[in-house]
N, C-alpha and C positions, 0 to 999 in steps of 0.2 A: 342904627337899625330903624327902618321905616315903620310907620304906624301900622301899615297893612301886614307886614311880616310879624309884628308883635301880636296882633290879634289872631293871626292864623295859628300861632303856636301857643296860645293861651291855655288850651286844653292840655297840651303836653307839659307846660310849666306847672299847672295845677296837679297833674298826675305825678310829676317828679317830686313836688312838695309832699304830696300824700305818701308816696313811697318812702321818702326820707324820714318823715315823721313816724310812719308805721315801723320802720326799723329802729328808730331812736327811742321810742316809747319803752320797750322792754329793757334796753341797754341802760338808759338813764333813770329807769323806774319813775317816769313821769306819770302823775295821776292827779286829776282833779275832776270834779263832778261834771263839767260841761265838755270834757275832752272827747268822749265818744260821739256826741252830737256834732261837734266841729269836724271830726274826721268823716262822718257820714255825709255831711253837707259838702265837704271838699271833694269827696269821691263822686257824688252825684253831679256836681258842677263840672268836674273834669270829664266825666263820661258824656254829659250832654254836649259840651263844647267840642269834644273829639268827634262825636257823631255828626254834629253840625258842620264839621270841617273848619272850625275856628281854633 
């Protein structure tokens, strides 16, 4: 996979990770104090990269 292709799909990769974690949190009952902040930052980063076309 070329470097250009990887950076173009980085937003989609982050979105995929966010969706998987969002689904696993209730199933596995994951919970720690910093988890909501991590999920919010991941969602914002994915959204920005998708809007920028990366």
